[in-house]
N, C-alpha and C positions, 0 to 999 in steps of 0.2 A: 539636850543637843550639844552643849558646850563640853560636857564631860566625855561624850562619845567622840567628838572631834579631837579633844586632847588625848584621849586614850589611843586612838588610831595614830595620831602624830607621834606619840611616845614610842609606840611599837615600831613605826617606820624609822625613827631616829636611832633607836637602840639597835635595830637590825642593821642599819647602814653603818653605824659606828663599829658594831661588832665585826662586820666584814673586814674592816681595816685592822682591827685587833687580831682577827684570825690570820690574816695575811702576814702581819708584821711580828706578832708575838707567838703564834701557834704554827707558823711555817706552812700555812695553806697556800694554795695556788693564787697568783695574782688575778685569776678569773673570778675569785670571790669579790673583787672590787666592782664588777659590772652590776650585779644586783644590788650591791651596797650603795653605789652612786644613785641608782634608780630609787632606792628606798629613801635616801636623803633628799632627793628632789620631791618625792611624795610628801615627806615630812614638811618641807617648806610650803608646799601647796596647801596642805591640810591646815597649817597654822593661819593661813589667810582666811579660812572659813570660820575661825573662832569669833563668836559674837562679842566684839569689843569695839569701842570707838577709837582706840589707840593701840598701835602695835606693841608698844612697850608694856602696856597693861596685859595684853593677851599673852605675851612672852613670860611675864612675871607669874601670872596665874598658872601657865603651863608648867613652870618649873616644879611646882609641888607634885603635879601629876607625873612628870618625868621621873622624879625621885622614887615614887611608889612603884612605877613601872620598872625601874631599874632594879629595885629590890626583888620584885617578882621575877624578873629575868635571871637574876643571880640564883634564885631558888629553883625555878622551873627549868631553865635552859642549861645553866652551869652546874646545877646540882649541889650548890653550897647553901646550907640552911642559914637564913638570916638570924642574927641574935637579937637580944632585947634592945640593944642600942640602935640597930638598924630599924626595928619597928618603932621605937620611940622617936627617933629622928624623922622617920617618914611621916609619922602622925603629926608632928610639929609642923613639918613642911606642908602637909596637906591642909592643916588648919590655916596656915598662912595663905595658901592658894585660894581657899574658900573665902577668906576675908577679902582678898583682892577681887575675886570674881563676883561675889554676891554682896559685897558691902554696899550700903546705901550711898548713892551719889546725888549731889545737888544738881 
């Protein structure tokens, strides 16, 4: 369940942030901001569903998922193939997120 919530949150955050990128950097209409703001609100809501006793821990674990999702966005949406450094860095971050999320707690 946690991975699913984090994956949806990452998609919402990246889509929301990309709407600002498209408006400011790609010259798209300011109307792109309306769905972007909705996506960012959805992102914030989804993170509250993460199974964690502390917000900071949920956000930290989410960071690794976000990085992987960003690399996939780069590849699928922007059409730029990630290189070995993208994949290696993503794997390291994902391992860190797994440690935070699934590590034994007293």
